[in-house]
N, C-alpha and C positions, 0 to 999 in steps of 0.2 A: 502494500501502499504504499503510497504514495502523497505529500505534499501536493497541491492544486490552486489553480486561481482559474477561474471561467469568470469572461464578463460579458454583456447583452447588453447590447443598447437598439434600442429603436425607437421611433415614432413617438412612443405611447410612455416606454421607459429606459431606464441607464442602470444597470446591475449588475454589481460586483460581490462574488462569494470568491473568498480565501474558505480554505477546508485542508484538517490533516486527520484523519479518520484514527489515527493512532493518537491524537490527544491526551489532554486534562480535562477539557471543559472549558477551553481560555477563548476571548474573543469578543468583536463587539460587536452589535445588532442594532441598524437606522434604516427602517423604511417607512419614516414617517408615518407607521398605524400605531399608536401605542398598546391596542392591544394584541397586536401580530407582533409585535418585537417582544412581547412577553411571551407569548408562546415561543417564540424560534430561541429564547434566553432557554427556556425550560428546556427544549430539546437541548439544545449547546451542551447545557450543565448535566442529564439524566443521561444522556450518549457517550458522553469523556469524548464529544467530538469537537477540537480546538472549530472553532466557525466564527469570521467577521464577514457579514452581509452589508453592504454598503446600494439600497435602492432610492430611487426620485425615478417619481411616477408622476401621474397626472391626475394627483388624488383630487383636484376640483372636479373630475368626470365620475369618478368611484374607485374604490378601491380596488375593483376588479383586476385591473391589469396590472398592479401592482403584485398582487398575493398571488396569481396565477403565476408572472413571469419569476418572481423569486420563485417558486415551486420549479417551474422550468430548468432555472441555474444551476440551482441546490442539486436534482437528480444529476443536473450532469454532471457534477464536480464529484458527487459520489461515484457515480460511475467509472468517472475519469480514474478517481482515486484507489478505485477496487484493481485495476486492470484486465487481467485473463482472470480475474477472481481465481486463483488459485491458493489452494492451503486453508480457504476458508470455511466456516462454521455453518456460511450459507443460507438457514431456517432462524427464524427466531422469535421468541413469544411472548409477551407479557399481559399480565394484570396487575390493575393500577388502580387503586382507591384514592378518590379524593371526597372526602366528608360522605356526603348520601350520595355519590355517583361513584361507578365501577365502570370502567373501562379498557379492553382490551386489543393487541396488537400482533397482528399474523402475520411475518414476512417471509417470502421465498426471493432472494438475490438470484434466480436462475434467469432470468435473464428475457423473463414476461413480463411484460409489464398489463396488468391489473388491478381495477381497483373495485371495493365496496366498501360502501360504510352504512353500515344501521344506527341512525341518531334519533333522539324522538325531537329533539334540539334544532333540527336544520332551519325551519322556519321562523325563529327569534333573532333577537336583535342584544348584542352586547355592546350599550351606549348605541353607536352608529357603524357599528362593525356587525355584518350579516353573519350569523354562523353554516350558512349555507360554501361562503366562502372557503372554510375547514376541507370540505371537500374538495373543492376547485384546488387547493394548493395539493394535496394529497395526490389528486389524479395528476396533476400536471407534474410531482415528483415521481410517480409509478413511473410514468412512460419517458421521462430521460434519465431517471433512476435505474431504468429496465427490471421492475424489483415487481412483485405483487402483494399487493399490502389488502390487509383484510382489517379491518378496526369497525367493532359491535360496541356498544352502550348496554351494557348490563343493568344499571339501575343507574337510578339518577335525573333530577328533574332542573335544578340552578345550571343552567347553560355556559356560566365562567367556568363552572367543576368538571362540566361533562368535558370540552373544549380542552383544558389542562389535561383532564385524564388522558383525553387521546394522544396528547403530543409526549407527554411522558410515558405511555406506555409504546409508541412509536421507539420514541429515544431509545428504551430498553430492550426492544427485539432488535433493534436497528446494532445498537451495542454488540448484545450476544450474535448476530449474525453472522458481520464482518471479526470476529473474532479467528485466532489462528487456530484450527483442527489439529491437533499435534499427531493425530492419524491418520489425514488428510495429506499427501506432498503432490497431489495434483488440482485437477477442477472437482469438485466434487457433483460431477455429472454422471450418468451413462453415456453419454453423446460424447464425451470427452472437451467440449467447448462449452460454454456460455456466452 
């Protein structure tokens, strides 16, 4: 695994992500969206990934472009940092309680992008942040990260706690999936490539 830096510049957003999968949870996050920054900081801390994100987007229009494009760039950074994905555990799972909320994440770094997200609060808002954007973020992340992500809310009714549970569960699942498997010397796939 390597340290990577990925940039994406469009008419809607300018995003720079620096990532080290073998880090200790350090970095700085600034997307201009307070709640989203908080969620990304939780991800950084609980995944122990060194992560810095600088994003400038058309926030006067909507948060959608910034959130989705951040997912795309972070996913691409994870994919590049994993290289050929040799020697990794590949699969990860975590179930995280956050007060009344309980959320779980199951991921597969097997190269096939797909997202399912079961969430009762999808149509809620946290201040002016639409919870539905969490799904857009993870969908973009799954595509560019070439990973299968299943997020499931088991319990909870407070949208902030549910979102926090998802980001923490994904962080811990990714931490497990990227970890070296001492018994795996090659690519963890019967195909021989990921």
